[in-house]
N, C-alpha and C positions, 0 to 999 in steps of 0.2 A: 504494500500500500504506500509506503514511504517513497519508493522508487517511482511509482505512478504519479505522485504529487510533484516530485522533482521534474519529471518529464513535462507535466502540465505547466509548471512554473517556468521551465526553460523555453517552452513553446511560446508562452506569453511574453517572456523577456525578448525572445527572438522577434516576435511581431512588433513589440515596442521599439526595438532597435531598428528594424526595417522602416517603420513609420518615421522615426527620428531621422534616419539617413535620407529618406525621401524629402522630408522638410528641408534638411540642410542642402540637398541637391537643388531643390527649387529655389531656395534663397540665393545660392551661388549663381544659378542661371539668371535670376532677376538682377543680381548685382552685376554680372557680366553684361547683361543687356543694357543696363544703365551706363556702364563704362563704354560699351560699344557706341551707344547713341551719343554720349559726350564726345568721344574721340571723332566720330563722324562729323559732328558739328564743328569741332576744332579744325578738322581737315578742310571742310568747306570754307571756314573763315580764313584759313591760311591761303587757300586757292584764290580767294577774292583779294587778299592782301598782295599776293604775288602779282595778280593781274593789275592792281592799282600801281604797283611799283615797276612794272615792266615798261621797257622802252621799245615797243614794236608798233607796227602799223595799226594793229587792232586796238592797242591801248590808247592810241591817239585819236582814233575815230570817235566822234561825238563827245570828246573831252576838250573843249576849247580852252579851259583853264590850264590844262597840261600843255597844249600846243603853245599857248602864250608864254608859259613859264620857260619851256625848253627852247623855243625858237624866236620868241618876240613877235610872232605873227598872231593875229587875233583869232583866227578860226582854222578848223581842220580843212575846210574847203580851200582856203587860201594856201595853206601848206601843200595840199594835194595838187593844186594848179601849178605852183612853183616847182614842186618835185617833178611833175610830168614834163615841165618845160626843160629842166636841166638833166633829166634821166638819160636821154640819148647820149650825152657827153660824159657820163660817169663811168669810171672803171668798174668792170663787173667782177664780183668775187664768186668763186665757185661754191662756197658754202652758204654765204648769207644772201638774202634777197637784196636788191639795190636799196630799198628803204632801210633795212636793218644795217647794211654796211655804212650808210651815210648818216645814220642817226646814232651810231655808237658814240659814246661819250669821248672815246679816244680817236675816233676817225676824223679825218678832215675832208672837206668838200673839194677834193681835187678833180680837176677837169682834164 
């Protein structure tokens, strides 16, 4: 009879441990999900920050304040017209687009 009571007790203890393990696993999944969501938001934020700090054709389009700051020209369309005018005379780089090559902070506008 004592052995049977121990078996019942051990089965109950096993069930309790399994339930506890499932709760812990769920809590960990929830915590990982929160961490994942937080990291995803951080990645998106950093992507936007990179875009804002980039000096490429796309980053200048529609951002007249950036065009004005870096070129002294008041609008993107004015920069685009000027660039199209001088583009045929610019030296071509094999890696960079003409716009990237001549907007690089260290590049000069050589004709």
